C-alpha positions in Angstrom: 30.0 54.4 30.9 27.9 55.9 28.1 29.7 58.4 25.8 29.1 62.0 26.8 27.3 64.4 24.6 30.6 66.0 23.9 32.1 62.7 22.7 29.2 62.1 20.4 29.5 65.5 18.9 33.2 64.9 18.3 32.5 61.5 16.7 29.8 62.8 14.3 31.7 66.0 13.7 34.7 63.9 12.6 32.5 61.7 10.3 30.9 64.8 8.7 34.3 66.3 8.4 35.5 63.2 6.5 32.4 63.2 4.4 32.9 66.8 3.4 34.4 66.1 0.0 33.1 66.0 -3.6 33.7 62.2 -4.1 31.7 61.2 -1.0 28.9 63.7 -1.7 28.7 62.4 -5.3 28.6 58.8 -4.0 25.7 59.7 -1.6 23.8 61.4 -4.4 24.3 58.6 -6.9 23.4 55.9 -4.4 20.3 57.7 -3.2 18.9 58.7 -6.7 19.7 55.3 -8.3 18.2 53.5 -5.4 15.0 55.5 -5.5 14.8 55.1 -9.3 15.2 51.3 -9.1 12.3 51.1 -6.6 10.2 53.3 -8.9 10.9 51.1 -11.9 10.2 47.9 -10.0 6.9 49.2 -8.8 6.0 50.5 -12.4 6.8 47.1 -13.9 4.8 45.3 -11.3 1.9 47.5 -12.3 2.4 46.8 -16.0 3.8 50.2 -16.8 7.0 49.1 -18.5 7.2 47.3 -21.8 10.5 48.4 -23.4 13.8 46.4 -23.5 15.8 49.6 -23.2 14.0 50.7 -20.0 14.6 47.3 -18.5 18.3 47.5 -19.4 18.5 50.9 -17.8 16.5 50.0 -14.7 18.1 46.6 -13.9 21.6 46.8 -15.4 22.7 50.4 -15.6 21.1 51.8 -12.4 22.4 49.0 -10.1 25.9 49.6 -11.4 25.5 53.3 -10.5 24.1 52.3 -7.1 27.2 50.2 -6.3 29.5 52.8 -7.8 28.0 55.3 -5.4 28.5 53.0 -2.4 32.1 52.5 -3.3 32.8 56.2 -3.7 31.5 57.1 -0.2 34.3 55.4 1.9 37.0 56.1 -0.7 36.2 59.8 -0.5 36.2 59.8 3.3 39.6 58.0 3.3 41.1 60.5 0.9 39.7 63.4 3.0 41.2 61.9 6.2 44.6 61.8 4.6 44.3 65.4 3.6 43.4 66.4 7.1 46.5 64.6 8.5 48.7 66.4 6.0 47.0 69.7 7.1 48.2 69.1 10.7 45.5 67.2 12.4 47.0 64.8 14.9 46.6 61.0 14.4 45.1 60.7 17.9 42.3 63.1 17.1 41.6 61.3 13.8 41.6 57.8 15.2 39.8 58.3 18.5 36.4 56.5 18.3 33.7 56.3 20.9 33.0 53.1 22.7 30.1 51.1 21.3 27.8 51.0 24.3 24.4 49.8 23.3 23.1 50.8 26.7 23.2 54.3 25.4 19.8 55.0 23.6 21.5 57.3 21.1 24.1 54.7 20.1 21.3 52.2 19.7 19.4 54.5 17.3 22.6 55.0 15.3 23.2 51.3 15.1 19.6 50.7 14.0 19.8 53.3 11.3 23.1 51.7 10.0 21.6 48.2 10.1 18.4 49.5 8.4 20.2 51.2 5.6 22.4 48.2 5.1 19.4 45.9 4.9 17.7 48.3 2.5 20.7 48.4 0.3 20.9 44.6 0.3 17.2 44.3 -0.6 17.6 46.9 -3.4 20.6 45.2 -4.9 19.1 41.7 -4.5 15.9 42.6 -6.2 17.7 44.6 -8.9 20.1 41.7 -9.5 17.2 39.3 -9.8 15.3 41.6 -12.2 18.5 42.1 -14.2 18.9 38.4 -14.7 15.2 38.1 -15.6 15.4 41.1 -17.9 18.5 39.7 -19.7 16.7 36.4 -20.4 13.7 38.0 -22.1 13.1 37.7 -25.8 12.9 41.5 -26.1 16.3 41.9 -24.5 17.9 39.3 -26.8 16.2 40.6 -30.0 15.6 44.3 -29.6 18.3 45.8 -27.4 21.0 45.7 -30.1 18.4 46.4 -32.9 20.6 46.7 -36.0 22.8 43.7 -35.1 20.0 41.3 -34.1 17.3 42.6 -36.5 17.8 39.8 -39.0 17.8 37.0 -36.4 14.9 38.5 -34.4 12.8 39.0 -37.5 13.3 35.4 -38.6 12.6 34.2 -35.0 9.2 36.0 -35.0 8.2 34.2 -38.2 9.4 30.7 -37.0 7.6 27.7 -35.4 9.7 28.5 -32.3 8.4 32.0 -31.9 6.9 31.2 -28.5 10.0 29.6 -27.2 12.3 32.0 -25.3 15.8 32.6 -26.9 17.5 31.4 -23.7 15.7 28.0 -23.8 17.8 27.1 -26.8 20.9 29.3 -26.5 21.5 28.7 -22.8 19.2 26.0 -21.5 18.8 25.0 -17.8 21.5 25.1 -15.2 23.9 27.7 -13.8 27.1 26.6 -15.6 25.8 27.5 -19.1 24.2 30.6 -17.8 27.6 31.8 -16.6 29.3 30.8 -19.8 26.6 32.7 -21.9 27.0 35.9 -19.8 30.8 35.8 -20.1 30.4 35.3 -23.8 27.9 38.2 -23.8 30.6 40.5 -22.3 32.7 39.8 -25.4 29.7 40.6 -27.6 29.0 43.8 -25.8 32.6 44.9 -26.3 32.5 44.2 -30.0 29.1 46.1 -30.2 30.5 49.1 -28.4 33.5 49.3 -30.7 31.5 48.5 -33.8 33.7 45.5 -34.6 30.9 42.9 -34.7 30.7 40.7 -37.7 28.6 41.4 -40.8 26.7 39.1 -41.1 26.7 37.2 -37.8 28.6 34.1 -38.5 27.0 30.7 -38.1 27.0 28.1 -36.8 27.6 29.3 -33.3 30.5 27.1 -32.0 29.7 28.1 -28.4 26.2 26.8 -28.6 25.1 24.2 -26.0 24.8 20.6 -27.3 21.4 20.0 -28.9 20.8 17.0 -26.7 20.6 19.3 -23.8 18.3 21.8 -25.5 16.4 20.6 -28.6 15.8 17.2 -27.1 14.0 18.6 -24.1 11.0 18.7 -26.5 12.1 16.7 -29.6 13.2 13.3 -28.5 14.0 10.9 -31.4 13.9 7.9 -29.0 10.1 8.4 -28.6 9.3 9.1 -32.2 9.3 6.7 -35.2 7.7 6.4 -38.5 7.3 8.5 -41.7 6.0 12.0 -42.2 3.8 13.1 -45.1 4.8 16.4 -46.6 3.2 18.3 -49.5 5.1 21.1 -51.2 3.4 23.8 -53.3 5.4 25.5 -56.0 4.2 28.3 -58.3 5.4 29.2 -61.7 6.7 32.5 -63.0 4.2 32.5 -65.9 1.3 34.9 -66.2 -1.0 32.6 -64.3 1.4 31.8 -61.5 0.7 28.1 -62.3 0.8 25.9 -59.2 2.3 22.4 -59.0 2.3 20.1 -56.1 4.7 17.4 -54.9 3.9 15.0 -52.1 6.3 12.7 -50.4 6.8 10.5 -47.4 9.9 11.6 -45.4 11.5 8.7 -43.6 12.2 10.8 -40.5 12.3 7.6 -38.4 13.7 7.6 -34.8 13.0 5.0 -32.1 15.6 2.8 -30.6 16.6 -0.9 -30.4 15.1 -1.0 -26.9 11.5 -0.4 -28.1 11.9 -2.6 -31.2 11.1 0.2 -33.7 13.9 2.1 -35.2 15.3 3.3 -38.4 15.1 6.3 -40.7 16.9 9.6 -40.8 17.0 10.4 -37.1 17.9 7.0 -35.9 20.8 6.7 -38.4 22.2 10.2 -37.7 21.8 11.2 -34.1 20.3 8.6 -31.8 22.7 6.9 -29.5 22.2 3.4 -31.1 24.4 4.9 -33.8 27.0 7.6 -33.4 28.3 9.8 -36.2 31.4 12.0 -36.0 32.6 14.3 -38.8 35.3 16.8 -39.7 34.7 20.0 -41.6 37.6 22.1 -42.8 35.7 25.4 -42.6 34.0 27.2 -39.7 30.6 27.2 -41.5 30.5 23.4 -41.8 29.3 23.7 -45.4 31.8 21.0 -46.5 32.5 17.7 -44.8 35.6 15.7 -45.6 35.6 12.8 -43.0 32.9 10.8 -41.4 33.0 8.1 -38.8 30.0 5.8 -38.1 29.9 3.7 -34.9 27.1 1.1 -35.1 25.2 -0.4 -32.1 27.4 -3.6 -32.2 30.5 -1.5 -31.8 31.6 -1.6 -35.4 33.4 1.5 -36.7 33.4 2.7 -40.4 35.4 5.7 -41.6 34.4 7.4 -44.8 36.6 9.8 -46.9 36.7 10.9 -50.6 39.2 9.7 -53.1 42.2 12.1 -53.4 41.4 14.1 -50.3 44.0 14.4 -47.5 43.4 12.3 -44.5 42.8 14.2 -41.2 45.5 14.4 -38.5 45.2 12.5 -35.2 44.4 15.8 -33.5 41.6 16.6 -36.0 40.1 13.2 -35.4 40.3 13.7 -31.7 38.4 17.0 -32.1 35.9 15.6 -34.6 32.3 16.8 -33.9 29.6 14.4 -32.8 26.6 15.0 -35.1 23.5 16.3 -33.5 20.2 18.1 -34.4 21.7 21.4 -35.6 24.1 19.9 -38.1 21.1 19.4 -40.4 18.5 21.6 -38.7 20.9 24.5 -38.7 18.2 27.1 -39.1 15.4 25.7 -36.9 14.3 29.2 -36.0 16.3 31.8 -37.8 15.4 30.7 -41.4 16.0 33.1 -44.3 13.9 31.6 -47.1 15.0 31.7 -50.7 12.8 34.4 -52.3 11.1 31.9 -54.7 10.2 29.6 -51.7 9.1 32.6 -49.6 6.7 33.8 -52.4 5.4 30.2 -52.8 4.4 30.2 -49.1 2.7 33.6 -49.5 0.7 32.4 -52.6 -0.2 29.2 -50.7 -1.6 31.1 -47.7 -3.1 34.0 -49.8 -4.5 32.2 -52.9 -6.3 35.3 -54.1 -2.8 36.7 -55.1 -2.6 34.0 -57.9 -5.1 36.2 -59.8 -2.4 38.9 -60.2 -0.6 38.2 -63.5 3.1 37.5 -63.2 3.0 38.2 -59.5 5.6 35.6 -58.5 8.0 36.6 -61.3 7.8 40.3 -60.5 7.9 39.8 -56.7 11.0 37.6 -56.9 12.7 40.1 -59.2 11.9 42.9 -56.8 13.0 41.0 -53.7 16.3 40.1 -55.4 17.1 43.7 -56.2 20.0 45.6 -54.6 19.0 48.3 -52.0 21.1 50.4 -49.6 19.0 49.8 -46.4 16.4 47.4 -45.1 13.7 50.1 -45.0 14.6 51.4 -48.4 14.3 47.9 -49.8 10.9 47.3 -48.3 9.6 50.5 -49.8 11.3 49.9 -53.2 9.8 46.4 -53.5 6.3 47.7 -52.6 6.6 50.5 -55.2 8.0 48.2 -57.9 4.9 45.9 -57.6 2.5 48.8 -57.6 4.2 50.4 -60.6 4.2 47.2 -62.6 0.4 46.7 -62.4 -0.4 50.4 -62.8 1.8 50.4 -66.0 1.2 46.9 -67.5 -2.3 46.2 -66.2 -4.0 49.5 -65.6 -7.5 48.1 -65.9 -6.7 45.5 -63.2 -5.1 48.1 -61.0 -8.2 50.3 -61.4 -10.7 47.5 -60.9 -9.0 45.7 -58.0 -6.8 48.3 -56.2 -7.0 46.4 -52.9 -5.7 43.2 -54.4 -2.8 45.0 -56.1 -1.9 46.7 -52.9 -2.1 43.4 -51.0 0.3 41.9 -53.5 2.7 44.9 -53.1 2.6 44.6 -49.3 3.1 40.8 -49.5 6.1 41.2 -51.7 7.5 43.9 -49.4 7.0 41.5 -46.5 8.9 38.7 -48.3 11.8 41.1 -48.7 11.6 42.4 -45.1 11.9 38.9 -43.7 15.1 37.9 -45.5 17.2 40.9 -46.6 19.1 43.2 -44.3 21.7 45.2 -46.1 23.1 46.9 -42.9 24.2 43.5 -41.7 25.1 42.1 -45.1 22.5 39.4 -44.5 20.2 37.5 -46.8 19.2 34.0 -47.8 22.6 33.4 -49.4 24.6 34.2 -46.3 22.7 31.7 -44.1 22.3 28.4 -46.0 19.7 25.9 -44.8 21.0 22.3 -44.6 17.6 20.6 -44.4 17.1 18.9 -47.8 19.2 19.7 -50.8 17.1 21.9 -53.1 18.8 25.3 -52.6 22.0 24.3 -50.8 24.2 21.1 -50.6 22.6 20.1 -47.3 22.4 16.3 -47.2 24.7 16.1 -50.1 27.6 17.3 -48.0 28.0 13.7 -47.1 25.5 11.8 -49.3 27.2 12.4 -52.7 28.1 8.8 -53.6 31.8 9.8 -53.2 32.4 9.2 -49.5 33.5 5.6 -49.0 35.4 3.4 -46.7 39.0 2.6 -47.5 38.1 -0.9 -48.8 35.3 0.5 -51.0 32.7 -1.8 -49.5 30.6 0.9 -47.9 29.6 4.2 -49.6 27.4 7.0 -48.1 24.7 6.7 -50.8 23.0 9.4 -52.8 19.8 7.3 -53.1 16.6 9.3 -53.0 14.6 6.3 -51.6 16.8 6.2 -48.5 15.2 9.4 -47.1 11.9 9.9 -48.9 9.4 8.3 -51.2 7.6 10.4 -53.9 3.9 9.9 -53.9 3.0 12.7 -56.3 5.5 14.8 -58.3 4.8 18.2 -60.0 1.0 17.6 -60.1 -1.1 20.5 -61.4 -3.8 19.6 -58.8 -3.5 19.5 -55.0 -3.5 15.7 -54.1 -6.7 14.5 -52.4 -5.3 12.2 -49.7 -8.5 12.1 -47.9 -10.2 10.5 -50.9 -7.3 8.2 -51.4 -7.6 7.0 -47.8 -11.4 6.4 -48.3 -10.8 4.3 -51.4 -8.4 2.1 -49.4 
């Protein structure tokens, strides 16, 4: 028997009575408005109308949370209202009498279809918003710009790196669900520190929660498929009036390969490929110092290296020893903060016209190494220092070539802007680069001629020829390798 009109009125009257409370009404308003806004933002982004990380964060993280909060508030408010009605004298029978669900009744069918439709719509909205939230949180803009002050140093360095077209998540998370979940849980901790202002100045490196490089770096860089030497030419400019250049060329024995292909050797094969395995212990979180090294060779032989007079590690420290991988040497593959002198060398190399500015490198390095309160103040101060120097010391040059002088000032300001961030206490000194050994210990953390096996038969050498061969050193002219090859 279909419910009578009177029964239906009582049923809906009871529901409206339950819903007549501030919490439920607020839930309905929050859910409705947030749902509509989510739909609007999705449509706007599909049409190319959104290009801001903060809008994405608001649309796909904040609004879905408000949407769910509203859905939760609706039944809680109704339940609280029902309890109040009972206390006010309404009988339990009146409050718990529900109409029979008879879908032969057209009215009941319409109600059911409305409920099912709204549930499906809510599911679609939440599903799409959740997908867009994940997608948004994996964008470079979200990683680099959402927490602007904190991530400004790393994001600036990233934009200037060879990996600037590789998404942050490709290296910091990589493929698969497990590391995605780990990264998001770690992200909650970071959000908490950001909200409380307890984040570190500067951001400490290396990241001990980073995924192993074999699962990220080696998706593109696979030492097993690479072997041979690499030619590198380094340009260096003096701090004299002529910014005198000098050039050094060397063959880097980067190596690689494997025993299986018959070609192996060099830096990569010795240090990270599975034919050899190196483990090490560092007493500090930064891994700037290494006190114990273990080499396992392809034949199963094991050598342990330590320094004379240093305490031997405990069994637990040996168990926890780190297996060397790419980032133990390439620790700044993307977020590199160049030493000012090297950064200015690169600028002079790519903008040779600046060599005509007397003492440009000397003045630029001095300006970049100055002490400034903020990043923006430093950029402006470096620019003004270069302009003032040439207007004061070389007024004729400044009057005759104002564009060149201004270009030099902008280039020096750019060099500062890439590496110094006072708000985060970050500069080239706080983030040492372990590739090579010019500016920081790097290779010499192990290769210092002091780490040896207990019997003294094997020493980790400090021999230049092991890693590179100098072809030209401090030449005043750029080497003409093409002509040399033609002669041969």
